[in-house]
Structure formats: structure tokens, C-alpha cells
PyMOL commands that place a pseudoatom at each C-alpha (Angstrom):
pseudoatom trace, name=CA, resn=MET, resi=1, chain=A, elem=C, hetatm=0, pos=[-12.372, -6.351, 22.482]
pseudoatom trace, name=CA, resn=PRO, resi=2, chain=A, elem=C, hetatm=0, pos=[-14.046, -5.514, 19.138]
pseudoatom trace, name=CA, resn=LYS, resi=3, chain=A, elem=C, hetatm=0, pos=[-12.072, -6.278, 16.030]
pseudoatom trace, name=CA, resn=ILE, resi=4, chain=A, elem=C, hetatm=0, pos=[-10.932, -3.630, 13.600]
pseudoatom trace, name=CA, resn=THR, resi=5, chain=A, elem=C, hetatm=0, pos=[-13.287, -3.163, 10.646]
pseudoatom trace, name=CA, resn=PHE, resi=6, chain=A, elem=C, hetatm=0, pos=[-11.441, -2.782, 7.347]
pseudoatom trace, name=CA, resn=TYR, resi=7, chain=A, elem=C, hetatm=0, pos=[-13.178, -0.919, 4.497]
pseudoatom trace, name=CA, resn=ALA, resi=8, chain=A, elem=C, hetatm=0, pos=[-11.602, -1.459, 1.092]
pseudoatom trace, name=CA, resn=HIS, resi=9, chain=A, elem=C, hetatm=0, pos=[-11.956, -2.376, -2.559]
pseudoatom trace, name=CA, resn=PRO, resi=10, chain=A, elem=C, hetatm=0, pos=[-10.142, -5.477, -3.898]
pseudoatom trace, name=CA, resn=ARG, resi=11, chain=A, elem=C, hetatm=0, pos=[-8.513, -3.638, -6.848]
pseudoatom trace, name=CA, resn=SER, resi=12, chain=A, elem=C, hetatm=0, pos=[-7.254, -0.712, -4.802]
pseudoatom trace, name=CA, resn=GLY, resi=13, chain=A, elem=C, hetatm=0, pos=[-3.484, -0.532, -4.440]
pseudoatom trace, name=CA, resn=PRO, resi=14, chain=A, elem=C, hetatm=0, pos=[-3.632, 1.520, -1.218]
pseudoatom trace, name=CA, resn=SER, resi=15, chain=A, elem=C, hetatm=0, pos=[-6.137, -1.010, 0.168]
pseudoatom trace, name=CA, resn=TYR, resi=16, chain=A, elem=C, hetatm=0, pos=[-3.574, -3.742, -0.480]
pseudoatom trace, name=CA, resn=ARG, resi=17, chain=A, elem=C, hetatm=0, pos=[-1.128, -1.856, 1.763]
pseudoatom trace, name=CA, resn=VAL, resi=18, chain=A, elem=C, hetatm=0, pos=[-3.493, -2.171, 4.693]
pseudoatom trace, name=CA, resn=GLY, resi=19, chain=A, elem=C, hetatm=0, pos=[-4.638, -5.711, 3.919]
pseudoatom trace, name=CA, resn=LEU, resi=20, chain=A, elem=C, hetatm=0, pos=[-1.022, -6.862, 3.713]
pseudoatom trace, name=CA, resn=ALA, resi=21, chain=A, elem=C, hetatm=0, pos=[-0.140, -5.091, 6.969]
pseudoatom trace, name=CA, resn=LEU, resi=22, chain=A, elem=C, hetatm=0, pos=[-3.051, -6.725, 8.789]
pseudoatom trace, name=CA, resn=ALA, resi=23, chain=A, elem=C, hetatm=0, pos=[-1.964, -10.122, 7.477]
pseudoatom trace, name=CA, resn=LEU, resi=24, chain=A, elem=C, hetatm=0, pos=[1.711, -9.700, 8.375]
pseudoatom trace, name=CA, resn=MET, resi=25, chain=A, elem=C, hetatm=0, pos=[0.791, -8.333, 11.809]
pseudoatom trace, name=CA, resn=LYS, resi=26, chain=A, elem=C, hetatm=0, pos=[-1.680, -11.194, 12.283]
pseudoatom trace, name=CA, resn=GLU, resi=27, chain=A, elem=C, hetatm=0, pos=[-4.362, -8.718, 13.329]
pseudoatom trace, name=CA, resn=PRO, resi=28, chain=A, elem=C, hetatm=0, pos=[-7.942, -10.049, 12.990]
pseudoatom trace, name=CA, resn=PHE, resi=29, chain=A, elem=C, hetatm=0, pos=[-10.523, -7.815, 11.342]
pseudoatom trace, name=CA, resn=ALA, resi=30, chain=A, elem=C, hetatm=0, pos=[-14.062, -7.561, 10.098]
pseudoatom trace, name=CA, resn=PHE, resi=31, chain=A, elem=C, hetatm=0, pos=[-14.422, -6.468, 6.481]
pseudoatom trace, name=CA, resn=GLU, resi=32, chain=A, elem=C, hetatm=0, pos=[-16.733, -4.275, 4.432]
pseudoatom trace, name=CA, resn=ILE, resi=33, chain=A, elem=C, hetatm=0, pos=[-16.321, -3.840, 0.693]
pseudoatom trace, name=CA, resn=VAL, resi=34, chain=A, elem=C, hetatm=0, pos=[-16.722, -0.310, -0.678]
pseudoatom trace, name=CA, resn=ASP, resi=35, chain=A, elem=C, hetatm=0, pos=[-18.069, -0.556, -4.211]
pseudoatom trace, name=CA, resn=LEU, resi=36, chain=A, elem=C, hetatm=0, pos=[-16.120, 2.308, -5.762]
pseudoatom trace, name=CA, resn=PRO, resi=37, chain=A, elem=C, hetatm=0, pos=[-17.240, 1.729, -9.386]
pseudoatom trace, name=CA, resn=SER, resi=38, chain=A, elem=C, hetatm=0, pos=[-20.858, 2.117, -8.278]
pseudoatom trace, name=CA, resn=GLY, resi=39, chain=A, elem=C, hetatm=0, pos=[-20.188, 5.234, -6.233]
pseudoatom trace, name=CA, resn=GLY, resi=40, chain=A, elem=C, hetatm=0, pos=[-19.946, 3.494, -2.863]
pseudoatom trace, name=CA, resn=GLY, resi=41, chain=A, elem=C, hetatm=0, pos=[-17.223, 5.854, -1.750]
pseudoatom trace, name=CA, resn=GLN, resi=42, chain=A, elem=C, hetatm=0, pos=[-19.549, 8.834, -2.041]
pseudoatom trace, name=CA, resn=LYS, resi=43, chain=A, elem=C, hetatm=0, pos=[-22.446, 7.410, -0.061]
pseudoatom trace, name=CA, resn=PRO, resi=44, chain=A, elem=C, hetatm=0, pos=[-23.194, 9.565, 2.998]
pseudoatom trace, name=CA, resn=GLU, resi=45, chain=A, elem=C, hetatm=0, pos=[-22.881, 6.640, 5.421]
pseudoatom trace, name=CA, resn=TYR, resi=46, chain=A, elem=C, hetatm=0, pos=[-19.384, 5.862, 4.132]
pseudoatom trace, name=CA, resn=LYS, resi=47, chain=A, elem=C, hetatm=0, pos=[-18.261, 9.489, 3.905]
pseudoatom trace, name=CA, resn=ALA, resi=48, chain=A, elem=C, hetatm=0, pos=[-19.217, 9.842, 7.547]
pseudoatom trace, name=CA, resn=LYS, resi=49, chain=A, elem=C, hetatm=0, pos=[-16.306, 7.431, 8.138]
pseudoatom trace, name=CA, resn=SER, resi=50, chain=A, elem=C, hetatm=0, pos=[-13.972, 8.437, 5.305]
pseudoatom trace, name=CA, resn=ARG, resi=51, chain=A, elem=C, hetatm=0, pos=[-14.306, 12.169, 4.641]
pseudoatom trace, name=CA, resn=PHE, resi=52, chain=A, elem=C, hetatm=0, pos=[-12.655, 11.995, 1.210]
pseudoatom trace, name=CA, resn=GLY, resi=53, chain=A, elem=C, hetatm=0, pos=[-14.748, 9.049, 0.062]
pseudoatom trace, name=CA, resn=GLN, resi=54, chain=A, elem=C, hetatm=0, pos=[-11.634, 6.981, -0.581]
pseudoatom trace, name=CA, resn=VAL, resi=55, chain=A, elem=C, hetatm=0, pos=[-10.380, 3.576, 0.488]
pseudoatom trace, name=CA, resn=PRO, resi=56, chain=A, elem=C, hetatm=0, pos=[-8.880, 2.213, 2.615]
pseudoatom trace, name=CA, resn=CYS, resi=57, chain=A, elem=C, hetatm=0, pos=[-10.453, 3.093, 5.939]
pseudoatom trace, name=CA, resn=ILE, resi=58, chain=A, elem=C, hetatm=0, pos=[-10.370, 1.257, 9.238]
pseudoatom trace, name=CA, resn=GLN, resi=59, chain=A, elem=C, hetatm=0, pos=[-12.668, 1.591, 12.206]
pseudoatom trace, name=CA, resn=ASP, resi=60, chain=A, elem=C, hetatm=0, pos=[-11.314, 0.690, 15.631]
pseudoatom trace, name=CA, resn=GLY, resi=61, chain=A, elem=C, hetatm=0, pos=[-13.923, 1.145, 18.327]
pseudoatom trace, name=CA, resn=SER, resi=62, chain=A, elem=C, hetatm=0, pos=[-15.492, 4.568, 17.854]
pseudoatom trace, name=CA, resn=ASP, resi=63, chain=A, elem=C, hetatm=0, pos=[-12.567, 5.950, 15.832]
pseudoatom trace, name=CA, resn=THR, resi=64, chain=A, elem=C, hetatm=0, pos=[-11.950, 5.771, 12.106]
pseudoatom trace, name=CA, resn=ILE, resi=65, chain=A, elem=C, hetatm=0, pos=[-8.583, 6.238, 10.418]
pseudoatom trace, name=CA, resn=ILE, resi=66, chain=A, elem=C, hetatm=0, pos=[-8.170, 6.984, 6.730]
pseudoatom trace, name=CA, resn=GLN, resi=67, chain=A, elem=C, hetatm=0, pos=[-5.264, 7.238, 4.257]
pseudoatom trace, name=CA, resn=SER, resi=68, chain=A, elem=C, hetatm=0, pos=[-3.111, 4.144, 3.958]
pseudoatom trace, name=CA, resn=SER, resi=69, chain=A, elem=C, hetatm=0, pos=[0.108, 5.605, 5.373]
pseudoatom trace, name=CA, resn=ALA, resi=70, chain=A, elem=C, hetatm=0, pos=[-1.686, 6.922, 8.453]
pseudoatom trace, name=CA, resn=ILE, resi=71, chain=A, elem=C, hetatm=0, pos=[-3.353, 3.529, 8.894]
pseudoatom trace, name=CA, resn=LEU, resi=72, chain=A, elem=C, hetatm=0, pos=[-0.010, 1.703, 8.644]
pseudoatom trace, name=CA, resn=GLU, resi=73, chain=A, elem=C, hetatm=0, pos=[1.470, 3.965, 11.312]
pseudoatom trace, name=CA, resn=TYR, resi=74, chain=A, elem=C, hetatm=0, pos=[-1.540, 3.386, 13.534]
pseudoatom trace, name=CA, resn=LEU, resi=75, chain=A, elem=C, hetatm=0, pos=[-1.383, -0.394, 13.124]
pseudoatom trace, name=CA, resn=ALA, resi=76, chain=A, elem=C, hetatm=0, pos=[2.350, -0.456, 13.847]
pseudoatom trace, name=CA, resn=GLU, resi=77, chain=A, elem=C, hetatm=0, pos=[1.762, 1.498, 17.037]
pseudoatom trace, name=CA, resn=LYS, resi=78, chain=A, elem=C, hetatm=0, pos=[-1.248, -0.602, 18.040]
pseudoatom trace, name=CA, resn=THR, resi=79, chain=A, elem=C, hetatm=0, pos=[0.373, -3.979, 17.448]
pseudoatom trace, name=CA, resn=GLY, resi=80, chain=A, elem=C, hetatm=0, pos=[3.983, -3.134, 18.252]
pseudoatom trace, name=CA, resn=LYS, resi=81, chain=A, elem=C, hetatm=0, pos=[5.020, -4.718, 14.932]
pseudoatom trace, name=CA, resn=PHE, resi=82, chain=A, elem=C, hetatm=0, pos=[6.874, -3.356, 11.886]
pseudoatom trace, name=CA, resn=GLY, resi=83, chain=A, elem=C, hetatm=0, pos=[7.263, 0.096, 13.419]
pseudoatom trace, name=CA, resn=GLY, resi=84, chain=A, elem=C, hetatm=0, pos=[9.987, 2.143, 15.081]
pseudoatom trace, name=CA, resn=LYS, resi=85, chain=A, elem=C, hetatm=0, pos=[10.907, 2.157, 18.744]
pseudoatom trace, name=CA, resn=ASN, resi=86, chain=A, elem=C, hetatm=0, pos=[11.423, 5.898, 19.047]
pseudoatom trace, name=CA, resn=ALA, resi=87, chain=A, elem=C, hetatm=0, pos=[10.958, 9.182, 17.212]
pseudoatom trace, name=CA, resn=ILE, resi=88, chain=A, elem=C, hetatm=0, pos=[14.119, 8.907, 15.099]
pseudoatom trace, name=CA, resn=GLU, resi=89, chain=A, elem=C, hetatm=0, pos=[13.322, 5.345, 13.974]
pseudoatom trace, name=CA, resn=ARG, resi=90, chain=A, elem=C, hetatm=0, pos=[9.774, 6.348, 13.091]
pseudoatom trace, name=CA, resn=ALA, resi=91, chain=A, elem=C, hetatm=0, pos=[11.146, 9.315, 11.149]
pseudoatom trace, name=CA, resn=HIS, resi=92, chain=A, elem=C, hetatm=0, pos=[13.434, 7.061, 9.105]
pseudoatom trace, name=CA, resn=ILE, resi=93, chain=A, elem=C, hetatm=0, pos=[10.474, 4.816, 8.298]
pseudoatom trace, name=CA, resn=ASN, resi=94, chain=A, elem=C, hetatm=0, pos=[8.394, 7.835, 7.303]
pseudoatom trace, name=CA, resn=GLU, resi=95, chain=A, elem=C, hetatm=0, pos=[11.120, 9.078, 4.975]
pseudoatom trace, name=CA, resn=TRP, resi=96, chain=A, elem=C, hetatm=0, pos=[10.424, 6.100, 2.751]
pseudoatom trace, name=CA, resn=MET, resi=97, chain=A, elem=C, hetatm=0, pos=[6.647, 6.194, 3.106]
pseudoatom trace, name=CA, resn=PHE, resi=98, chain=A, elem=C, hetatm=0, pos=[6.453, 9.881, 2.208]
pseudoatom trace, name=CA, resn=TRP, resi=99, chain=A, elem=C, hetatm=0, pos=[8.875, 9.404, -0.686]
pseudoatom trace, name=CA, resn=ASP, resi=100, chain=A, elem=C, hetatm=0, pos=[6.817, 6.444, -1.877]
pseudoatom trace, name=CA, resn=PHE, resi=101, chain=A, elem=C, hetatm=0, pos=[3.608, 8.451, -2.150]
pseudoatom trace, name=CA, resn=ASP, resi=102, chain=A, elem=C, hetatm=0, pos=[5.385, 11.414, -3.736]
pseudoatom trace, name=CA, resn=ARG, resi=103, chain=A, elem=C, hetatm=0, pos=[7.899, 9.823, -6.104]
pseudoatom trace, name=CA, resn=LEU, resi=104, chain=A, elem=C, hetatm=0, pos=[7.096, 6.169, -6.757]
pseudoatom trace, name=CA, resn=CYS, resi=105, chain=A, elem=C, hetatm=0, pos=[3.483, 5.114, -6.423]
pseudoatom trace, name=CA, resn=PRO, resi=106, chain=A, elem=C, hetatm=0, pos=[1.862, 7.922, -8.457]
pseudoatom trace, name=CA, resn=GLY, resi=107, chain=A, elem=C, hetatm=0, pos=[3.788, 6.760, -11.503]
pseudoatom trace, name=CA, resn=LEU, resi=108, chain=A, elem=C, hetatm=0, pos=[3.246, 3.067, -10.827]
pseudoatom trace, name=CA, resn=PHE, resi=109, chain=A, elem=C, hetatm=0, pos=[-0.455, 3.298, -9.979]
pseudoatom trace, name=CA, resn=ARG, resi=110, chain=A, elem=C, hetatm=0, pos=[-1.336, 5.745, -12.758]
pseudoatom trace, name=CA, resn=SER, resi=111, chain=A, elem=C, hetatm=0, pos=[0.589, 3.683, -15.323]
pseudoatom trace, name=CA, resn=ARG, resi=112, chain=A, elem=C, hetatm=0, pos=[-1.341, 0.621, -14.176]
pseudoatom trace, name=CA, resn=ALA, resi=113, chain=A, elem=C, hetatm=0, pos=[-4.643, 2.485, -14.432]
pseudoatom trace, name=CA, resn=TYR, resi=114, chain=A, elem=C, hetatm=0, pos=[-3.889, 3.635, -17.988]
pseudoatom trace, name=CA, resn=LYS, resi=115, chain=A, elem=C, hetatm=0, pos=[-2.635, 0.211, -19.051]
pseudoatom trace, name=CA, resn=LEU, resi=116, chain=A, elem=C, hetatm=0, pos=[-5.734, -1.579, -17.716]
pseudoatom trace, name=CA, resn=GLY, resi=117, chain=A, elem=C, hetatm=0, pos=[-8.166, 1.041, -19.017]
pseudoatom trace, name=CA, resn=PHE, resi=118, chain=A, elem=C, hetatm=0, pos=[-9.295, 2.377, -15.645]
pseudoatom trace, name=CA, resn=ARG, resi=119, chain=A, elem=C, hetatm=0, pos=[-8.180, 5.838, -16.772]
pseudoatom trace, name=CA, resn=LYS, resi=120, chain=A, elem=C, hetatm=0, pos=[-7.918, 7.656, -20.085]
pseudoatom trace, name=CA, resn=GLY, resi=121, chain=A, elem=C, hetatm=0, pos=[-5.358, 10.326, -20.881]
pseudoatom trace, name=CA, resn=GLU, resi=122, chain=A, elem=C, hetatm=0, pos=[-3.285, 12.067, -23.494]
pseudoatom trace, name=CA, resn=GLN, resi=123, chain=A, elem=C, hetatm=0, pos=[-0.181, 10.129, -24.503]
pseudoatom trace, name=CA, resn=ALA, resi=124, chain=A, elem=C, hetatm=0, pos=[2.089, 12.880, -23.149]
pseudoatom trace, name=CA, resn=VAL, resi=125, chain=A, elem=C, hetatm=0, pos=[0.497, 12.520, -19.720]
pseudoatom trace, name=CA, resn=ILE, resi=126, chain=A, elem=C, hetatm=0, pos=[0.754, 8.730, -19.834]
pseudoatom trace, name=CA, resn=ASP, resi=127, chain=A, elem=C, hetatm=0, pos=[4.421, 8.975, -20.821]
pseudoatom trace, name=CA, resn=SER, resi=128, chain=A, elem=C, hetatm=0, pos=[5.082, 11.459, -18.018]
pseudoatom trace, name=CA, resn=TYR, resi=129, chain=A, elem=C, hetatm=0, pos=[3.780, 9.055, -15.369]
pseudoatom trace, name=CA, resn=LYS, resi=130, chain=A, elem=C, hetatm=0, pos=[5.845, 6.252, -16.915]
pseudoatom trace, name=CA, resn=THR, resi=131, chain=A, elem=C, hetatm=0, pos=[8.968, 8.408, -16.734]
pseudoatom trace, name=CA, resn=ASP, resi=132, chain=A, elem=C, hetatm=0, pos=[8.256, 9.293, -13.104]
pseudoatom trace, name=CA, resn=ALA, resi=133, chain=A, elem=C, hetatm=0, pos=[7.819, 5.624, -12.212]
pseudoatom trace, name=CA, resn=GLU, resi=134, chain=A, elem=C, hetatm=0, pos=[11.068, 4.682, -13.913]
pseudoatom trace, name=CA, resn=ALA, resi=135, chain=A, elem=C, hetatm=0, pos=[12.910, 7.379, -11.983]
pseudoatom trace, name=CA, resn=GLY, resi=136, chain=A, elem=C, hetatm=0, pos=[11.393, 6.077, -8.738]
pseudoatom trace, name=CA, resn=LEU, resi=137, chain=A, elem=C, hetatm=0, pos=[12.350, 2.511, -9.584]
pseudoatom trace, name=CA, resn=ALA, resi=138, chain=A, elem=C, hetatm=0, pos=[15.924, 3.599, -10.313]
pseudoatom trace, name=CA, resn=ALA, resi=139, chain=A, elem=C, hetatm=0, pos=[16.181, 5.338, -6.938]
pseudoatom trace, name=CA, resn=LEU, resi=140, chain=A, elem=C, hetatm=0, pos=[14.719, 2.319, -5.162]
pseudoatom trace, name=CA, resn=GLU, resi=141, chain=A, elem=C, hetatm=0, pos=[17.094, -0.030, -6.995]
pseudoatom trace, name=CA, resn=SER, resi=142, chain=A, elem=C, hetatm=0, pos=[20.055, 2.095, -5.949]
pseudoatom trace, name=CA, resn=HIS, resi=143, chain=A, elem=C, hetatm=0, pos=[19.147, 1.655, -2.288]
pseudoatom trace, name=CA, resn=LEU, resi=144, chain=A, elem=C, hetatm=0, pos=[18.150, -2.012, -2.430]
pseudoatom trace, name=CA, resn=SER, resi=145, chain=A, elem=C, hetatm=0, pos=[21.274, -3.003, -4.327]
pseudoatom trace, name=CA, resn=LYS, resi=146, chain=A, elem=C, hetatm=0, pos=[23.128, -2.233, -1.096]
pseudoatom trace, name=CA, resn=ASN, resi=147, chain=A, elem=C, hetatm=0, pos=[20.489, -2.860, 1.612]
pseudoatom trace, name=CA, resn=GLU, resi=148, chain=A, elem=C, hetatm=0, pos=[18.184, -5.773, 2.418]
pseudoatom trace, name=CA, resn=TRP, resi=149, chain=A, elem=C, hetatm=0, pos=[15.378, -3.549, 3.758]
pseudoatom trace, name=CA, resn=LEU, resi=150, chain=A, elem=C, hetatm=0, pos=[14.344, 0.058, 3.358]
pseudoatom trace, name=CA, resn=ALA, resi=151, chain=A, elem=C, hetatm=0, pos=[14.832, 1.284, 6.930]
pseudoatom trace, name=CA, resn=LEU, resi=152, chain=A, elem=C, hetatm=0, pos=[16.368, 0.169, 10.211]
pseudoatom trace, name=CA, resn=GLY, resi=153, chain=A, elem=C, hetatm=0, pos=[17.913, -2.960, 8.661]
pseudoatom trace, name=CA, resn=LYS, resi=154, chain=A, elem=C, hetatm=0, pos=[14.694, -4.935, 9.144]
pseudoatom trace, name=CA, resn=PRO, resi=155, chain=A, elem=C, hetatm=0, pos=[11.209, -5.169, 7.620]
pseudoatom trace, name=CA, resn=THR, resi=156, chain=A, elem=C, hetatm=0, pos=[8.963, -2.252, 8.580]
pseudoatom trace, name=CA, resn=ILE, resi=157, chain=A, elem=C, hetatm=0, pos=[5.781, -0.603, 7.405]
pseudoatom trace, name=CA, resn=ALA, resi=158, chain=A, elem=C, hetatm=0, pos=[7.994, 1.253, 4.907]
pseudoatom trace, name=CA, resn=ASP, resi=159, chain=A, elem=C, hetatm=0, pos=[8.586, -2.058, 3.124]
pseudoatom trace, name=CA, resn=ILE, resi=160, chain=A, elem=C, hetatm=0, pos=[4.878, -2.883, 3.274]
pseudoatom trace, name=CA, resn=SER, resi=161, chain=A, elem=C, hetatm=0, pos=[3.999, 0.496, 1.805]
pseudoatom trace, name=CA, resn=VAL, resi=162, chain=A, elem=C, hetatm=0, pos=[6.499, 0.417, -1.056]
pseudoatom trace, name=CA, resn=TYR, resi=163, chain=A, elem=C, hetatm=0, pos=[5.922, -3.271, -1.811]
pseudoatom trace, name=CA, resn=SER, resi=164, chain=A, elem=C, hetatm=0, pos=[2.224, -2.699, -2.438]
pseudoatom trace, name=CA, resn=GLY, resi=165, chain=A, elem=C, hetatm=0, pos=[3.102, -0.477, -5.386]
pseudoatom trace, name=CA, resn=ILE, resi=166, chain=A, elem=C, hetatm=0, pos=[5.884, -2.713, -6.659]
pseudoatom trace, name=CA, resn=PHE, resi=167, chain=A, elem=C, hetatm=0, pos=[3.457, -5.657, -6.659]
pseudoatom trace, name=CA, resn=TYR, resi=168, chain=A, elem=C, hetatm=0, pos=[1.446, -3.934, -9.401]
pseudoatom trace, name=CA, resn=ALA, resi=169, chain=A, elem=C, hetatm=0, pos=[4.452, -2.762, -11.425]
pseudoatom trace, name=CA, resn=ALA, resi=170, chain=A, elem=C, hetatm=0, pos=[4.037, -5.427, -14.120]
pseudoatom trace, name=CA, resn=ASP, resi=171, chain=A, elem=C, hetatm=0, pos=[0.416, -4.328, -14.622]
pseudoatom trace, name=CA, resn=GLY, resi=172, chain=A, elem=C, hetatm=0, pos=[1.788, -0.904, -15.533]
pseudoatom trace, name=CA, resn=GLY, resi=173, chain=A, elem=C, hetatm=0, pos=[4.200, -2.351, -18.071]
pseudoatom trace, name=CA, resn=PHE, resi=174, chain=A, elem=C, hetatm=0, pos=[7.369, -2.307, -15.942]
pseudoatom trace, name=CA, resn=ASP, resi=175, chain=A, elem=C, hetatm=0, pos=[9.817, -5.220, -16.159]
pseudoatom trace, name=CA, resn=LEU, resi=176, chain=A, elem=C, hetatm=0, pos=[11.231, -5.823, -12.683]
pseudoatom trace, name=CA, resn=SER, resi=177, chain=A, elem=C, hetatm=0, pos=[13.861, -8.245, -14.015]
pseudoatom trace, name=CA, resn=LYS, resi=178, chain=A, elem=C, hetatm=0, pos=[15.795, -5.102, -14.925]
pseudoatom trace, name=CA, resn=TYR, resi=179, chain=A, elem=C, hetatm=0, pos=[16.056, -4.319, -11.215]
pseudoatom trace, name=CA, resn=PRO, resi=180, chain=A, elem=C, hetatm=0, pos=[17.850, -7.175, -9.390]
pseudoatom trace, name=CA, resn=GLY, resi=181, chain=A, elem=C, hetatm=0, pos=[17.963, -5.354, -6.054]
pseudoatom trace, name=CA, resn=ILE, resi=182, chain=A, elem=C, hetatm=0, pos=[14.229, -4.710, -6.105]
pseudoatom trace, name=CA, resn=SER, resi=183, chain=A, elem=C, hetatm=0, pos=[13.532, -8.279, -7.243]
pseudoatom trace, name=CA, resn=ALA, resi=184, chain=A, elem=C, hetatm=0, pos=[15.586, -9.768, -4.377]
pseudoatom trace, name=CA, resn=TRP, resi=185, chain=A, elem=C, hetatm=0, pos=[13.882, -7.476, -1.843]
pseudoatom trace, name=CA, resn=LYS, resi=186, chain=A, elem=C, hetatm=0, pos=[10.473, -8.352, -3.281]
pseudoatom trace, name=CA, resn=ALA, resi=187, chain=A, elem=C, hetatm=0, pos=[11.240, -12.037, -2.690]
pseudoatom trace, name=CA, resn=ARG, resi=188, chain=A, elem=C, hetatm=0, pos=[12.239, -11.274, 0.913]
pseudoatom trace, name=CA, resn=VAL, resi=189, chain=A, elem=C, hetatm=0, pos=[8.926, -9.506, 1.553]
pseudoatom trace, name=CA, resn=GLU, resi=190, chain=A, elem=C, hetatm=0, pos=[7.029, -12.424, 0.011]
pseudoatom trace, name=CA, resn=ALA, resi=191, chain=A, elem=C, hetatm=0, pos=[8.842, -14.820, 2.352]
pseudoatom trace, name=CA, resn=LEU, resi=192, chain=A, elem=C, hetatm=0, pos=[7.608, -13.031, 5.496]
pseudoatom trace, name=CA, resn=PRO, resi=193, chain=A, elem=C, hetatm=0, pos=[5.192, -15.109, 7.626]
pseudoatom trace, name=CA, resn=GLY, resi=194, chain=A, elem=C, hetatm=0, pos=[1.602, -14.124, 6.855]
pseudoatom trace, name=CA, resn=TYR, resi=195, chain=A, elem=C, hetatm=0, pos=[2.367, -12.681, 3.416]
pseudoatom trace, name=CA, resn=GLY, resi=196, chain=A, elem=C, hetatm=0, pos=[-0.443, -12.799, 0.866]
pseudoatom trace, name=CA, resn=LYS, resi=197, chain=A, elem=C, hetatm=0, pos=[-1.314, -11.408, -2.530]
pseudoatom trace, name=CA, resn=PRO, resi=198, chain=A, elem=C, hetatm=0, pos=[-4.277, -8.987, -2.775]
pseudoatom trace, name=CA, resn=ALA, resi=199, chain=A, elem=C, hetatm=0, pos=[-6.799, -11.783, -3.257]
pseudoatom trace, name=CA, resn=ASP, resi=200, chain=A, elem=C, hetatm=0, pos=[-5.428, -13.484, -0.125]
pseudoatom trace, name=CA, resn=VAL, resi=201, chain=A, elem=C, hetatm=0, pos=[-5.574, -10.490, 2.207]
pseudoatom trace, name=CA, resn=ILE, resi=202, chain=A, elem=C, hetatm=0, pos=[-8.571, -8.478, 0.931]
pseudoatom trace, name=CA, resn=PRO, resi=203, chain=A, elem=C, hetatm=0, pos=[-11.779, -10.528, 1.184]
pseudoatom trace, name=CA, resn=ALA, resi=204, chain=A, elem=C, hetatm=0, pos=[-14.026, -10.642, -1.863]
pseudoatom trace, name=CA, resn=VAL, resi=205, chain=A, elem=C, hetatm=0, pos=[-17.183, -10.314, 0.252]
pseudoatom trace, name=CA, resn=PRO, resi=206, chain=A, elem=C, hetatm=0, pos=[-18.060, -8.695, 3.605]
pseudoatom trace, name=CA, resn=ARG, resi=207, chain=A, elem=C, hetatm=0, pos=[-17.310, -10.655, 6.739]
pseudoatom trace, name=CA, resn=ALA, resi=208, chain=A, elem=C, hetatm=0, pos=[-18.016, -10.191, 10.404]
for i in range(1, 208): cmd.bond("trace and resi %d" % i, "trace and resi %d" % (i + 1))
show_as sticks, trace
zoom trace
């Protein structure tokens, strides 16, 4: 059976979501780097796979799947790992994944981009994203101060999704030592078999 092909960029936070999921699920894959800074996402051959010209993207047989949350759901279903067993369990997982992309990761990822110089913006805009991220972190801390995992009492793709943003929090200027519940949960994720940092799970060069 052909392996999944994973299209990504090493500095992409959403790409880390998928790379981490593949590692934790122990799913083998081929890899192609998409050179976003040089316009690789807009090349016709790539946009034929990823209509928005974004990463990540996976190809499994003749099908391609884009958007990191959709890919995580697909991988959980394909591998039978880190997903829900029925509609209600999957819904509870999705609650966190949808919240993550709406309320947490925009603030974390944009703050990181401004801090590292990937983006430029007015100070009011930068401060607004910082405020949003802090509100998201407070909500996450409230839950994780009372629960070991985000959903179902066990690690799921919800944890993988949210963790990938939390991993970059320090790059955005956020001090996670202020959030003991998040810090303890972060350590639990990092103790899962197969865990790796971005450089461990997203290859630096293409591979078959």
C-alpha cells in the first residue's frame, strides 16, 4: 500500500500538528517540502493538490486532504488512534479543535509571527492578538487545572492540535510558567511514545 505523502514547511505551526500526529500514530510517510517563502504554495502543481496554496497537505492514494484539523480527523479515522469511537466522542474532540482555531491559535501564531519578524503590523493590532492569546491561555488553564487531557479523559487529536500552538507560545512572548495546568499537560504530551519537536517530525529535505 502506498504511503501517505506529507506536504509541509518546517516553520509552519499547522504543519507541526500533522507531523506530530503522524509521529504519535506511527504512520509512515513520504515527504515534500513546500517552499512558502519562495512562493511554492502558489505553484500550479501544488495548488492542484492544495486549492488554497497553504500547508499542510497530505496525499493518500489519489486523494488529497488539506487544512490541519481535517487532516487530523482523517488520520485518526484511518489509523484508529487518538480519535473518538462514536459521533458524540468525535463531537467533544471537535469542540476543542474548533475552539483552538478560533480562540487560541490565531493569537499565539500571529504573536509569534510579529515577534520573529515574519509579519509587520500596527502596535494596536499586535496588542490585540496578544490579548486574544492571553484570554485563550486563561481558558485553557482553567480546564487543564482540573483535567489531565482536553477530551474523553485521554490523549486525542484535540491535544495534538492545541499542543502545536502551545509549543510556539514562548516564541510569541508568552511565559507558560504562569500556567501550571498547561505546563503539566504539556509535559504529559511530550511523554507520549513517538513525540517529537518540529525538527524531529518534519523532515528538512524531501524523502521518498
